[in-house]
C-alpha positions, 0 to 999 in steps of 0.5 A, a space after each residue: 500500500 502507498 506510504 502516506 505522507 504523515 508517516 513519511 515525515 515521522 520516519 525522517 525524524 525517526 531515522 535521525 534519532 535511532 536509525 529506523 527506516 520504514 517508508 518515504 515519499 513516492 519518488 523513485 531511485 532508478 537502479 543501475 544497469 550493471 550488477 555488482 557482486 562486491 561492495 565498492 566505494 560510492 554513494 548509496 544509489 543515484 540520489 546518495 551523497 554519503 560515501 559508503 560501500 555499495 552494491 546494486 544489481 539484479 537478484 535471481 528473481 529479476 528484482 533490483 537490489 540496493 545494499 549499502 554499508 557505512 564506509 566507516 563505523 558500521 555498527 554491525 546491524 542491518 535495516 531492511 525496508 519493505 516498501 508499500 503498494 506500488 501500482 503496475 503503472 509505475 516504473 520498477 525501481 527503488 520506491 519511496 527513498 526520497 522524503 518530501 523535504 528532500 532527505 534521502 533515506 539511505 543516507 540517513 540510515 548510513 549516517 547512524 551506523 546501520 547498513 541499509 538494504 532494499 529491493 524493488 521487488 520483481 514486480 509492481 502491483 500485488 507483490 506480497 509473496 514475491 516481495 517476501 521471496 525477494 527480501 529473502 534473496 536480498 538477505 542472502 545477497 547482503 552476505 555475498 557482497 559483504 565478504 561473507 559477513 552477515 549482520 549481527 541483527 537484521 531488523 525488518 521494517 515495513 509500512 502498509 502492504 510492506 507491513 504484511 510482508 514484514 509479518 509474514 517473513 517474521 513468522 516464516 523466516 525467523 532464521 533470517 530476521 532478528 525481529 520485525 516492526 509492522 506499521 499499519 498493515 493488513 496483517 489480520 486478514 488479507 481477504 477481508 482487506 480486499 472485501 473492504 475495498 470492494 465493499 466501498 466501491 459497490 456502495 459508491 456505485 449504488 449511491 453515485 451510479 455512473 460516476 465511475 465506468 466499468 465494474 468494481 471487479 473490472 476496471 476500464 483502462 481508460 479509468 486508470 489512465 485518466 484517474 487524476 485528470 477526469 475521474 478525481 474531479 468528477 468524484 469530488 463534484 458528485 460528492 459536493 452536489 449530493 451531500 445526503 448521498 455522501 452522508 449515506 455512503 459514509 454511514 453505510 460503509 461505517 456500519 457495514 465494514 467497521 470503517 473508522 470514518 467520522 460522521 461528525 467530521 465531513 472534511 474527512 469524507 472526500 479524501 477517504 472516498 478518493 483514497 479508497 476508490 484509488 485502491 479499487 481502480 489501480 489494484 483490482 485488475 492486477 489482483 484478478 490476473 495474478 490470483 486467477 480470478 475475482 477475489 471479492 465476494 459480497 454475495 451474502 453481505 448485509 449492508 446497513 446504515 442507509 435511509 432504506 437498507 431493504 432497497 439497498 440490499 436488493 439493488 446493490 451489485 453482488 459478486 461471488 469470488 472465484 474459487 481459484 482466486 480464494 485458493 490462491 489467497 491462502 498464502 497471503 494470510 498470516 498464521 499468528 505463529 511467531 518465534 521472534 519479536 514482532 512489534 506492530 503499530 497502528 492508528 485506531 482511526 485508520 480508514 484505509 487499513 482499519 484497526 480491526 486488522 490488529 485485533 484479528 491478528 492478535 486473536 490468532 497469535 501463538 508465540 513460542 521460543 523468543 516470540 512475542 507480539 506487542 501491539 501499539 495502538 495510536 488513538 488518532 485518525 488517518 492511515 499510518 498517522 503517527 508521531 515520531 516519538 510513537 514510532 521511535 518508542 516502537 522501534 526501541 521496544 523491538 531492539 530491547 526485545 531482540 537484545 534480551 
């Protein structure tokens, strides 16, 4: 999922304070064409300014990698970054490395003594399983280019969709990671997250018919291509022209999905609508192709909260998930079996990845060995809307747990 700007600014302060890296802005650092098999002196990527020991190239999967070790004073630890959702329309590259204030995240990490590693993943769009495998390959490549030397501690961090990758890897590959910090991710149920986005789209189409062409499970290419220029303005105008329909959309979505939208604060309705529809528009076709069918299912969902729920449930568009897609969704689900420290942090008012994802994950947690899961709820509205001291406390807790 896209790394939000509120969290991006938090992470700049956090990296300066402790070396933690989770996410950044939407600018991309283009990988070098030639692969390196050993560390060489130079900046960490095209935007880097600090002298470091660098290797970048292509992993066996085809994903690009970037590995950097401080030129002097390496503390022996490695921070690995799992980026959030990137649409298939974006170029493959090192996502989210430049902060809005122009700071370059790898340099900030290196300046605090940590080694840094990230990967583009082999593909954009739905890339959770592939991203997890690419990060495993990244850890192997780190030792290969670092004269066989592994890190003393490897901290895996991820935001939103990257948080799901972080959680899956913490569960499944405890031999490779010392612990994980998962921020605002769909870690409780990925299938329910898909239904969450789909429910909003079918409800939007019911209250605002004809504003978005196509189907909630089949997005026309013209809508994707002209999203910002044509459809965002049309959606904004529709919401403004029909305030009662907008209020019913919000009320129904809140009552039916557990969304933390605030009916007493209409200023949040427009951005929430655009953000939720963005995921439907840009993620649906790609997910359907990669999962082998439609994963969204509302055929027996009972929607409530409108002025006429009987009519709503009679008229709203219904879909059944394809069995092939549901079968392919199984590996995306976390198990809750944790043998390494895992810290999660999530705003309770997250309208994009709702906080009930945390509760669902905690309900299935089974720890053993060194495993423990510590959730940190932040009582605030917004997707990943953290303050620096909150995420810093989460990272310090993870480091403390790892070193016990």
